[in-house]
ZABA-711936 format. One record per residue: z, y, x of N, C-alpha, C in turn; residue in one letter. Coordinates in steps of 0.001 Angstrom, whole numbers, plus 500000, padded with zeros to 6 digits. Each point is the difference from the previous one (the first is absolute). Layout:
ZYXZYXZYXA...
***
This chain:
648578619428419788500350499053499712500085499122498595X500054498503500383500350499659498684500898498806500078X500653499867498688501465499486500177499481498323500141X500646499277500614499737498437500197500710499421498548X499294499164499435500305499476498389501141499358500248X500228499079500946500791499060500605501257500651500087X500122500691501441501316500774500134500231501249500168X498889500713499050500657501463499449499813500686501382X499544499781500846499816501141501383498903500240499937X499861501153500544498973501156499929498974499499501568X498808499312499681499010500147500873498539500429500259X499582500316501451498801500308500140498946499433498921X498849500514499771498916499643499598498679500613500138X499185499281500342498424501104499913499292500353498957X498939500475500426498897500748499092499322499300498574X500135499058500683498983499153498829501265499552499313X501228499779500103501069499890498847499905501031499482X500028501255500754500540501377499019498689499892499298X498589499572499964499379500273498797500003499150499192X500344498752500176500590499110498806501153500428499139X500904500914500370501128500515499302499518501576499265X499139500725500643499224501053499551498343499670499583X500037499357499069498228499819499773499471501111499714X500706501416499587499221500799499453499268500808501436X500503499738501093499012500410501157498775499906500089X499628498504499228498624500148499725499129500668499154X500755500977499175498974500434499144499704501541500485X500088500449501498499979501046500621498414499561500573X499245501254499729498597500066500130499659499966501391X500638499813500799499629500587501645500715498706500917X499702499839500953500791498642500975501409500489500731X500710499007499875501348500066500600500017498710500894X499961500503501358500608499373501209501255499990500218X500498498920500691501325500065500622500140499773501493X501067500720500818500285499323501263501755499821499899X500018498807500546501553499528499858500467499828501344X501137500433500379501037499648501228500422498715499793X499937499072501119499972498773499872501117499428501191X501471500327499775500545499734498806500025501418499048X500323500078499316500179501185499162501271500172500354X500501501495500120500964500946500614500758500657498956X501428499227499661501286500730499223500058501345500653X500186500574498594499620501605500315501620500394500614X501126498909500176500967500282500992500218499967501215X498406499380500130499881499475501506498645501086500716X499505500963499045498909500807500384500564500712501528X498793500386500845500459500346501152498774501028500541X499995500546500726498973501212500418498618499355500459X500033498455500414498651499217500171499439499778499198X500684499150498559499351500000498892499436501587499559X500729500919500112499129501130499675498673500439500339X499955499799501393498886500019501211499034498881499182X500345498616499783499335499136499353499104500437498926X500871500665499073499269500796498933498924501091500269X500381500728500993498792501115500365498900499401500485X500043498796500518499044499277500946498975499810498616X501048499129499337498736499474498854499515501081499096X500363501314499523499448500989499596499312500586500834X499917500187501219499127500580500944498795499385500105X500205498358500170498917499088499935498962499826499121X500825500373498612499093500010498718499898501164499426X500118501143500460499990501142498987498817500442499750X498758499466500707498781500881499154499542498771498902X500755498758499847499440499301499306500590499968498445X501474500770500002500723500026498879500099501165499371X499961500279498577500088500913499236501635500580500123X500826499113500191501639500458500481500367498386500095X501509500232500324500880498975500339501543499627499408X500169499267499528501227499663499255500953498751500812X501050500368500555500674499056500748501580499867498986X499790498643499909501172499311499606501204499890500913X501132500178499600501125500326500659501531500108499305X500888499404500557501062499857499542500798501325499853X500906500326498991500529501180499785501135500594500968X500319498943500571501514500510501162499249501206501009X498989499582500347499711500874501316498361500665499663X500163499999499137498205500807499403499963501376500220X500871500872499532500478501405500645499351500083501411X500853499118501002499646500488501319498698499335500196X499128499021499471499066499433500335498805501084499710X499998500792498620499585500999499813499955501127500686X501158500713500477500246501217500618498925499626501313X500459498790500569499514500061501605498291499771499559X499630499485499115498241499993500069499823501215500032X500331500826498911499646501314499708499717500795501416X500599500037501099500370500392501100498894499441501145X500040498620499738499049499044500827498559500136499253X499599500376498699498721500672499682499423500879499965X499849501043500972499752501075500063498606500267499444X499733500550499026498443500371499685499553499087499129X501177499375499452499783499189498819499216500459498616X499029499772499551499507500705498921499719498874498759X500436498878500168499920498920498844501463499456499785X500144499661498666501285499446499860500562498481500654X501457500261500291500771499009500526501104499747499267X500210499113498878500872500017498925501114498473500464X501289500662500253500843498712499825500606499727498801X499834498888499767500896499604498680500938498388500297X500767499782499187500522498613499485500477500028498933X501223498986499949500512500258498506501870499355500345X500651500115498882501590500221500281499839498229499363X499140499690498749500235498637499807498566499284500472X500211498707500763499308499344500557498327499604499154X499280500001500772498559499124498663500478498808499578X499758499596499004500328498897499273501153500394498731X500511500729500202501223500532499356499106500588498523X500652499234498505499412500930499213499833501715500169X501562500122500072499716501709499963499791500791501302X499114499349500725499660500736501337499395501161499895X500732500871501110499015501721500189498801499741500913X500120498902500490498825499670501122498854500224499544X499433499390498804498771500084499259499361501568499817X501200500705499243499343501284499972499768501032501214X500839499850500703500203500381501351498907499670500679X499752498637500324498477499516500671498694500566499598X499551499711498541499409500595499474499398501814499795X500923500173499700500116501916499895499566499923501671X500698499432500906499511500424501357498866500107500111X499590498778499936498141499532500368499262501240499357X500481500318498827498999500930499383500188500998500578X500858500671500376500345501236500602499171500180501343X500157498897500699499228500018501402498560499993499959X499595499196498625498596500182499890499423501298499546X500504500698499397500026501103499163499171501221500813X498882500389499758499062500948500663499558501327498964X500021501014500284499696501325499294498275499640499616X499628501177499344498707500097499355498627499962501330X501040500499501239498745499852501027500243498793501173X500962499112499354500248498569501129500772500295500819X500750500863499995500752500004500892501562499582499084X500604499362500998501845499323499662500362501005499541X500879499971498895501111501014499148500746500053501214X501077499261500215500833500081500861500326499444501190X500051501415500846499382499786501742501154499648500741X500870499403499711501396500102501050500833498615499467X500959499796500784500786498892499911501139499821499071X499891499364498704501071500397498959500556498280499719X501170500595499227500686498715499227499893500176498682X499564498622499562499961500035498177500919499121499277X500891500480499393501034499305499489500343500648498700X500157498919498872500228500224499200499708501284498693X498745499833500063498976500977499542499827501338501049X500502500173500755500059501470501022499200499644501402X499215501072500326499354499573501233500683501374500861X500587499561501023500910500618500826499388500275501543X499828501076500619499647500378501295501077498979500804X499308499538500682500978498592500812501266500414500900X499421501226500622501053500606501216500989501272499004X499813499808499182501015500517498725501244499497499030X499775498648500556500807498976498993500583499088500547X501157499686499060500831499175500644500663498885498888X500481498907500334500438499210498851501220500212499565X500220499975498724501453500562499264500755499051499274X499077498808499805500766499092499063499631498300500087X500981499148500082499748498860500403499931498772498757X500694500905499072499881498939499075498513500276498419X500184501427499998498907500574498943498361499701500678X499262500302499103498664500273500117499325501413500748X500974501101499520499560500914500761500861499833501466X499638499540500990500433499793501292499632501489501057X499161500567499583499644501073501119500195501525499055X499947500810500649499644501790499625499603500640501138X499794501124499665499334500647500816501030501595499410X501058500254500640500731500762499269499712501595500629X499414500329501206499844501236500515498146500606499676X498971498854499668498745500251499558499251499393498714X499317500599499454499506499513498776499477498551499894X499708499524498915499163498761499809498669500249500320X499634499265500732498163500406500010499365499079498817X500524499391499436499109499455498908501069499296498982X500016499962498559500628499326498820499082498869499780X500377498843499850499134498764499174500721500131498666X499241500274498813500489499845498322498552499182499842X499621500114498810498984499832499451498763500009500884X499992501252500599499112500403500543500735500429501388X499401500157501499500384500290501091499981501367500408X500508501003499711499935501340500261500701500359501421X498784500445500953499788500448500941500850501608500277X500733499964500849500340501615500478499643500446501613X498802500230499451499159499985501405500537501097501146X500529501263499007500485501109500828500895499785500875X500493498745500129501544499369500769499019499666501185X499005499402499922499459498935500890500221500520501688X500210499563501402499850500312500738498366499783500727X499395501067500358498810499794500169499952499600501518X498889499005500824500257499758501364499656501394500956X500520499920501134499986501279500974498750499440500653X499614498431500078498514500116500945498765499545498816X499219499943500907498602499858498951499508498043500008X501137499746501132499700498328499554501470499513500748X500225498600499455501457499320500343500215500108501160X500873500338500802500782499621501094500977499106500172X500020498678500228501116499367499831500890500279501296X501741499386499866500792500620501166500712498613500070X500464499680501070500775498415500210501143500499501364X500111500825500347500997500638500736501471500272499100X500766499089499789501500500234499786501079499790500951X500982500410500454501312500331500562500931499950499077X500742498521500098501188499787499187501215500430500517X499871500675501050501616500566500606500870501335499247X500317499288498615500182501093498655500972499437499488X501177500574499632501008499643499117500613500614499016X500389499802498806500401500610498404501940500149500118X500555501173500258501008500100499802500692500665498530X500748499328499252500292500617498958501011500750499932X500585501073499822501471500902499907500856499476498860X500919499609500439501160500083498645501464500612500163X500655500342499577501255500411499898501080499184500993X500596500802500862500575498705501318499204499487500824X498755500400500238499105499024501094500662500752501331X499887498884500843501118500060501341499328500817501039X500757500671501324498989500449500908499422498429500550X500424499297500256499468499184501108499153499053499089X499952500071498711498892499497499065498517500741500333X499980501509499985499039501028500410499301499481501378X501264500172500557499622499692501782499171498855500424X500303499164499388499520498496500423498748500242499277X499662500574499244499025500031499136498590500856501241X500518500950500182499279501396500635499863499258501599X500859499331500301499931499437501284498900498647500105X499652499504499129499372498911499852498958499805501152X499726499085500849499056499938501160498700499945499629X499028500886500526498453499981499590500042500750498571X501097500609499180499668500351498712499511501682500482X498193499707498683499716501394500822500168500878498689X500354499947498814499623500273498477501517499534499149X500182501074499078501333499554499240499519500739498515X500129499122498634499799500647499141501631500268499294X500864500959500031501038500348499674500386500373498247X500502499298499620499761500061498038501410500921499843X499788500990499428501478501026499980500050500170498512X501104500554499545500317500595498861498883501287499138X499878499923498712499346500646499610498813500653500441X499854501669500569498881500789499954500100499778501929X500358498790500528500288500181501263501334500190500756X501052499989499451501128500014500515500845499079500556X500908500015501081500874499419500692501145500784499929X501187498679500781501539500507499851499822501389501345X500853500799499549500114500966501164501363499641500966X499312499149500938500910499140500821499225500318501296X500368500851500998499594500317501422499625498839500742X500481498974499919499525499019500922498771499489499440X499931499871498700498298499549499243499047500991500457X500405501148499728498954501309500636499414499981501467X501452499450500710499599499839501526499164499168500631X500475498562499203499058498589500028498754500558499587X499565500448499137498840500194499750498894500869500870X500726501280500074499145501006501349500037499223501284X501083499457500440499571499315501475499170498930499963X499998498889498564498643499142500181499085500610499711X499759501300499293498377500723499767499544500331501674X501396500506500723499264500729500953499737498696501277X500560498801499682499227499317501168498955498899499560X499262500426498704498765499858499756499859499262498497X501118499884499220499953498596499044499818501376498426X499072499288499518499277500743498637500921499633498932X500627500956499307500860499649499028499536500916498616X499834499017499221499402500736498484500741499954498831X500188500799499263500782500175499265499541499745498666X500476498982499317499543499553498401501183500343499144X499498500088498668501127500014499142500767498709499185X500838499612499994500341498676499118499721499624498378X499819501351499778499702500393498667498778499505499931X499503499209498406498894499564499974498903501117499785X500342501159499494498761500989499900500760501534500471X499166500918500498500315501181500460499511499748501428X500558501594500745499481499582501285501417500488501056X499533500010500912500842500444501187499722501678500435X500994501137500144499913500951499960501534500483500803X499582499890501242501258500029500697500292501558500449X499437500833499595500443501554499897501378500440498497X499628498881499208500556500257499034501657500034499976X500439498933500638501501500270499973500284499839501520X501352500507500218500443500225501708500131498542500636X500426499202498992499997498500500338498620499318500387X498772500733499359498652498984500638499603501267501163X500135500961499875499630501090501009500469499564501482X501210499446499826500468499538501752499334499052500123X499403499062499142499194498815500612498440500910500535X499467500715499272498880500929500639500240500651501375X501034500152500133500360500776501276500082499135501173X500655498605499273499956499031501194498815499206500601X498746500683499267498998498935500650499261499258498920X500424499435498787499682499225499173498516500796499291X499304499338499431498965500393499442500003499628498614X499242500641498875500121499801498849498929498949499404X500659498758499220498673499406499168499807500398498922X500388501036499739499341500694498395500159498998499016X499223499586499220500359499210498786499328498853500217X500132499441501656499570498560499850501001498885499467X499030498805499847501207499022499403500242499333501893X500848499217499743500510499737501374499149498811500295X499471499065499424498596499028500679498763501173500337X499870500996499405498779500808500478500243500531501600X501547500591499852500465500532501194499945499065501269X500519499110499795500292498684501014498572499469500592X499227499939498878498366499149500392499280501192501050X500179501381499540499324501209500551500396500029500958X501090499942500280500511500355501443499765498802501171X499778498574499274499501499143500865498818500134500371X499040500670498753498714500191500553499831500817501130X500825501294499602499627501194501288500630499408501368X501156499434500173500417499196501000499173499481500575X498765499142499280499515498780500916498889500669500126X499609501690499687498834500365500657500301500712501953X500934500270500221500513500126501128500157501841500205X500643500327498532499888501472499891501224500509500907X500255501083499944501043500452501053501075500360498775X501203500406500142501168500204499021499376501118499226X499508501167500912499944501023499056498733499768499079X498832499282500144498999499605499355500264499182498568X500846499424500332500476498709499215500833500829498983X500840500919500424501073500954499130499044500973499359X498846500550500249499007500876499134499296498996499111X499630498250500504499435500104499167500485499189498709X501717499911500022500647499750499317500130500846498803X499782501162500535500302501178499299498652500232499205X499183499445500115498576500053499114499276498809499068X499507500358499399499494498978498529498712499225500767X500227498826500676498541499451500321499767498954499214X500523499500499003499513499055498682500174500201498677X500792501311499993500271500292498651501469499514499832X500845499860501068501203499129499886501211501040500053X499510501236500202501319501271499424499410500852499622X501000501006499245499384501544499477500827500827501008X499080500843500668501015501224501184499875501136499397X
***
């Protein structure tokens, strides 16, 4: 975004204008080319169709470029990064999402640093000429994070994103220090893009006093195939017989219900307390240490491939792109 000098409103702008405000881009000793959505998409308007367009662009240009940088608004960046990590199976080149909290053109914008370092990381190769970072990441405020482990935590400060349950993949100071031992290596020898997503999913956050009719209304949504249930602590829920029974009945009729914690850090362990064990017995599956963004996009991805309930449950309990620690 860039601020309109007359109205003060934030407006979209093109890559040529970006080069005007970040002339340092001309100092790189390699070519940079750009593709822009027309019209640009505000991050609040991001939809799976936009994710598919991004995957198409990467697939079409995969053999031409060393890496890819995606300029993206911060509000849904973690959702996009998570979705792309599943849709770009076999990825062995960097796909770095970045953005800024202050718009380009502002004196104190964080956009320049985030953009310049993201481009440097996307172009970085080892001594054998292979890309250093072979996965989908988010770079923000000096930290490179696995995309499907990252969540937005701040709307005011520059430290907008954090990866609570997985180490940073790189830290940028005077030098960029890469932590290659934490990288997710591709499971396939070549890129295999995926485009099928099923958005018949929902998210329900538990809270003290949640009513039976609210839960039942959510579980009975027509066409709903998957539900992310945000529970307390290590995966706990109220010991209400109706809640356990509703989850059991929904699971029995084919609804896939995934347990993720409301906590920013930590993992679901439904065997730890009785209040979690009851959920396990009712048919819920563990989301382990998944972020909500990762869990919901992974569920969309698996459901989109027409898998059975049992197959989806098994895949949700496996790490397919480094998204969970089992």
